[in-house]
N, C-alpha and C positions, 0 to 999 in steps of 0.2 A: 346591412349593407356596407363594403368595403369602398376607400376611398374617400372624396369631400361628400360632405353633405348635400344633400340635394340643391334647399337653397343657395350655397356658392355656385355648385356648375351650373346651374339657371343661368348666373350673370356673366360669367363671363367665358369670355373667347376663348374657342379651348380650337384644337385642330387633331386632327386624327391619322397613324399611318400605321402598314400592316408589314411584317415581321414576313415576308416569303418563305422564308430558309423552314420555318416552323408550322405556316399554313399546311392543312391538311384537308383545304378545298370542300371541305363540308357544308356549306352555301349559307349557316343561319345568316351571318355580315348582309349575305345578296338580297337574303327575305327580310330582315330589320330594316333594312336602309338602301335599299337599291340607286338612290337615287346620290350613294356615297361611295359604295363599295359595285364593284365587277369583275366578274371573273374573265380571265383571259383565254387565250387557245393553250395553254401549258396548264389548266386545269384549277389555276392558284387567283388567289382573291388581292385586286387591288383597289387606290381610293381613285374617285374620281376629280373634276375639278368642276363648279358647278355648270361649266357650257358641257360635261359631258367626254371631257378630254381624259383617259386614263393613262395615270401616272406610273411609270415601266422601271423607273431608276428606282433602287433599292432606298427606301427612307426617305421616301416623298412624301411628304404631306400637306393635306388641304384644311381649309377652314370646315369647322362642321355649321351647317346651318342652323340657326335659332331655333327652327322647329321641330329640326331632327337628334335632338342633342341625347335626351335619352332615349332613342333608336340606336346611335352610335354608342353611348354608353351601354346599354343591355347587349350590344351584339359584340364587347369586348368583355363583357362577364361572360356573356353567355359561349364564348368561341371555345372548341376543344383545343382547340391546336394551342390557345395562348399568346393569339400572334398583331393582337389587334393591342395597339397605343392610343390613351387618349390622352391630350396633355393640353395641360394652362399655360397660359402667353408663358408664364413665367418658369416655365418645362417643367412644372410636377406633373407626373402622372393621377389623372384621377381614376384613372380604370383599366384596368390590363395587368399583364403580369408583374410590373411593377408598382401598382399604387398600393398606396399604405391601406391595411385595414384598420379601419373605424374601433 
């Protein structure tokens, strides 16, 4: 598994964002965590707040709810467009294209 150890990720506050320039519209993220990801009319995935507000500004980040951490991390790892970035509070990417491999 790439990125931070699961025990470390389980306790860290995480944020997630989507790089729409790389999004393929495959939809795995929406299947894994529909509470966090949603498609817009353009066919690309975006993150949304806990209130369901879709954040359209490039680089918009949302906090990952504790009960969805593994789903969001899996979304980033499985994304064919490699466009999902999951980062810790200190800015270190734990899942996504810039995450360090173990």
